[in-house]
DRENDO-1510 file (C-alpha; in Angstrom, 1 decimal, always signed):
<recs>
REC; n; res; u; v; w
REC; 1; UNK; -81.0; -183.4; -196.9 .
REC; 2; UNK; -83.9; -185.1; -198.7 .
REC; 3; UNK; -84.7; -184.2; -202.3 .
REC; 4; UNK; -88.2; -183.1; -202.6 .
REC; 5; UNK; -89.8; -185.7; -205.0 .
REC; 6; UNK; -93.0; -184.0; -205.4 .
REC; 7; UNK; -94.3; -182.8; -208.9 .
REC; 8; UNK; -95.1; -179.4; -209.5 .
REC; 9; UNK; -97.4; -178.5; -212.5 .
REC; 10; UNK; -99.5; -180.5; -214.8 .
REC; 11; UNK; -98.4; -183.8; -216.3 .
REC; 12; UNK; -97.9; -183.3; -220.0 .
REC; 13; UNK; -98.2; -187.1; -220.7 .
REC; 14; UNK; -101.2; -187.8; -222.7 .
REC; 15; UNK; -102.1; -188.7; -226.4 .
REC; 16; UNK; -101.7; -185.8; -229.4 .
REC; 17; UNK; -101.4; -185.9; -232.8 .
REC; 18; UNK; -98.0; -183.9; -233.7 .
REC; 19; UNK; -97.5; -184.0; -237.5 .
REC; 20; UNK; -99.2; -185.0; -240.4 .
REC; 21; UNK; -97.7; -185.5; -244.0 .
REC; 22; UNK; -98.7; -187.0; -247.4 .
REC; 23; UNK; -97.2; -190.4; -245.8 .
REC; 24; UNK; -99.1; -190.8; -242.4 .
REC; 25; UNK; -99.2; -188.9; -239.0 .
REC; 26; UNK; -97.4; -189.3; -235.8 .
REC; 27; UNK; -99.4; -189.8; -232.7 .
REC; 28; UNK; -97.2; -189.0; -229.1 .
REC; 29; UNK; -98.5; -191.4; -226.4 .
REC; 30; UNK; -97.2; -190.8; -223.1 .
REC; 31; UNK; -94.3; -189.3; -224.3 .
REC; 32; UNK; -93.5; -191.8; -227.0 .
REC; 33; UNK; -94.0; -191.0; -231.1 .
REC; 34; UNK; -95.2; -193.4; -233.4 .
REC; 35; UNK; -96.0; -193.1; -237.1 .
REC; 36; UNK; -99.2; -194.4; -238.3 .
REC; 37; UNK; -98.6; -194.8; -242.4 .
REC; 38; UNK; -101.5; -194.2; -244.6 .
REC; 39; UNK; -100.2; -197.1; -246.4 .
REC; 40; UNK; -101.1; -199.3; -243.5 .
REC; 41; UNK; -104.2; -197.6; -242.3 .
REC; 42; UNK; -105.8; -196.4; -245.5 .
REC; 43; UNK; -108.9; -195.2; -243.5 .
REC; 44; UNK; -107.2; -192.2; -242.6 .
REC; 45; UNK; -106.0; -191.6; -246.1 .
REC; 46; UNK; -109.3; -190.1; -247.2 .
REC; 47; UNK; -109.8; -188.3; -243.6 .
REC; 48; UNK; -109.9; -184.8; -243.0 .
REC; 49; UNK; -107.7; -182.9; -240.6 .
REC; 50; UNK; -110.5; -182.4; -238.3 .
REC; 51; UNK; -111.3; -186.1; -238.3 .
REC; 52; UNK; -107.6; -187.2; -237.7 .
REC; 53; UNK; -107.3; -184.5; -234.7 .
REC; 54; UNK; -110.3; -185.8; -233.3 .
REC; 55; UNK; -109.7; -188.9; -231.2 .
REC; 56; UNK; -109.6; -190.4; -227.8 .
REC; 57; UNK; -107.6; -192.7; -226.0 .
REC; 58; UNK; -109.8; -195.3; -224.5 .
REC; 59; UNK; -107.6; -198.1; -222.0 .
REC; 60; UNK; -105.2; -199.5; -224.5 .
REC; 61; UNK; -106.5; -198.5; -227.8 .
REC; 62; UNK; -106.9; -194.9; -229.6 .
REC; 63; UNK; -110.4; -194.3; -231.0 .
REC; 64; UNK; -111.3; -192.2; -234.0 .
REC; 65; UNK; -115.2; -191.6; -233.6 .
REC; 66; UNK; -115.6; -189.7; -236.8 .
REC; 67; UNK; -114.0; -192.3; -239.0 .
REC; 68; UNK; -115.1; -195.5; -236.7 .
REC; 69; UNK; -111.6; -196.4; -236.4 .
REC; 70; UNK; -109.4; -197.9; -233.9 .
REC; 71; UNK; -105.9; -198.8; -233.6 .
REC; 72; UNK; -104.4; -200.6; -230.1 .
REC; 73; UNK; -101.7; -198.9; -228.8 .
REC; 74; UNK; -99.9; -202.6; -228.8 .
REC; 75; UNK; -99.8; -202.3; -232.4 .
REC; 76; UNK; -98.1; -199.2; -232.9 .
REC; 77; UNK; -95.6; -200.4; -230.3 .
REC; 78; UNK; -94.9; -203.9; -231.9 .
REC; 79; UNK; -96.2; -203.8; -235.5 .
REC; 80; UNK; -94.3; -207.0; -236.6 .
REC; 81; UNK; -96.8; -209.0; -234.2 .
REC; 82; UNK; -99.7; -207.5; -235.5 .
REC; 83; UNK; -100.0; -208.2; -239.5 .
REC; 84; UNK; -102.5; -205.9; -240.9 .
REC; 85; UNK; -105.3; -207.1; -243.0 .
REC; 86; UNK; -107.3; -204.1; -244.0 .
REC; 87; UNK; -110.7; -204.4; -245.7 .
REC; 88; UNK; -112.8; -201.1; -246.8 .
</recs>
Protein backbone atom coordinates (compact mmCIF):
# COMPACT_ATOMS: atom_id res chain seq x y z
CA UNK A 1 0.00 0.00 0.00
CA UNK A 2 1.39 3.41 -1.00
CA UNK A 3 1.21 6.27 1.53
CA UNK A 4 -1.09 9.18 0.74
CA UNK A 5 1.21 12.21 0.39
CA UNK A 6 -1.48 14.76 -0.34
CA UNK A 7 -1.73 17.57 2.17
CA UNK A 8 -5.00 18.25 3.90
CA UNK A 9 -5.98 21.65 5.23
CA UNK A 10 -4.30 24.98 4.75
CA UNK A 11 -0.59 25.59 5.02
CA UNK A 12 0.32 27.53 8.15
CA UNK A 13 3.67 28.64 6.73
CA UNK A 14 3.97 32.35 6.18
CA UNK A 15 5.07 35.34 8.20
CA UNK A 16 3.78 36.68 11.51
CA UNK A 17 4.94 38.55 14.60
CA UNK A 18 4.86 36.07 17.49
CA UNK A 19 6.08 38.10 20.49
CA UNK A 20 7.17 41.62 21.43
CA UNK A 21 9.25 42.58 24.48
CA UNK A 22 11.12 45.68 25.61
CA UNK A 23 14.22 44.34 23.83
CA UNK A 24 12.71 43.54 20.42
CA UNK A 25 10.29 41.21 18.71
CA UNK A 26 10.16 37.77 17.14
CA UNK A 27 8.96 37.18 13.62
CA UNK A 28 8.03 33.72 12.33
CA UNK A 29 8.91 33.14 8.68
CA UNK A 30 8.04 29.81 7.07
CA UNK A 31 8.25 27.97 10.38
CA UNK A 32 11.53 29.60 11.51
CA UNK A 33 11.50 32.25 14.24
CA UNK A 34 13.93 35.20 14.18
CA UNK A 35 14.58 37.87 16.81
CA UNK A 36 14.66 41.50 15.69
CA UNK A 37 16.41 43.49 18.45
CA UNK A 38 15.49 47.16 18.88
CA UNK A 39 19.19 47.87 19.46
CA UNK A 40 19.97 46.80 15.89
CA UNK A 41 16.75 48.15 14.35
CA UNK A 42 15.94 51.35 16.30
CA UNK A 43 13.11 52.38 13.96
CA UNK A 44 10.98 49.78 15.75
CA UNK A 45 11.82 51.11 19.24
CA UNK A 46 9.45 54.07 18.80
CA UNK A 47 6.86 52.15 16.80
CA UNK A 48 3.38 51.34 18.06
CA UNK A 49 2.19 47.76 18.28
CA UNK A 50 -0.07 48.34 15.29
CA UNK A 51 2.88 49.60 13.24
CA UNK A 52 4.98 46.55 14.12
CA UNK A 53 2.16 44.11 13.37
CA UNK A 54 1.38 45.84 10.05
CA UNK A 55 3.97 44.27 7.77
CA UNK A 56 4.08 42.22 4.61
CA UNK A 57 6.48 39.84 3.01
CA UNK A 58 7.65 40.92 -0.42
CA UNK A 59 9.84 38.29 -2.04
CA UNK A 60 12.98 38.00 0.13
CA UNK A 61 12.23 40.85 2.49
CA UNK A 62 9.81 42.06 5.13
CA UNK A 63 8.27 45.51 4.69
CA UNK A 64 6.64 47.79 7.29
CA UNK A 65 4.78 50.47 5.27
CA UNK A 66 3.85 52.65 8.27
CA UNK A 67 7.53 52.87 9.26
CA UNK A 68 9.05 52.88 5.77
CA UNK A 69 11.30 50.05 6.98
CA UNK A 70 12.52 46.87 5.31
CA UNK A 71 14.53 43.89 6.56
CA UNK A 72 16.03 41.33 4.23
CA UNK A 73 15.21 37.80 5.38
CA UNK A 74 18.79 36.83 4.52
CA UNK A 75 20.00 39.43 7.08
CA UNK A 76 17.91 37.71 9.77
CA UNK A 77 19.22 34.29 8.76
CA UNK A 78 22.89 35.36 8.65
CA UNK A 79 23.28 38.58 10.67
CA UNK A 80 27.11 38.32 10.76
CA UNK A 81 27.18 38.68 6.97
CA UNK A 82 25.14 41.91 7.18
CA UNK A 83 26.76 44.42 9.54
CA UNK A 84 24.25 47.10 10.37
CA UNK A 85 24.87 50.78 9.84
CA UNK A 86 21.66 52.51 10.85
CA UNK A 87 20.99 56.20 10.28
CA UNK A 88 17.94 57.94 11.71
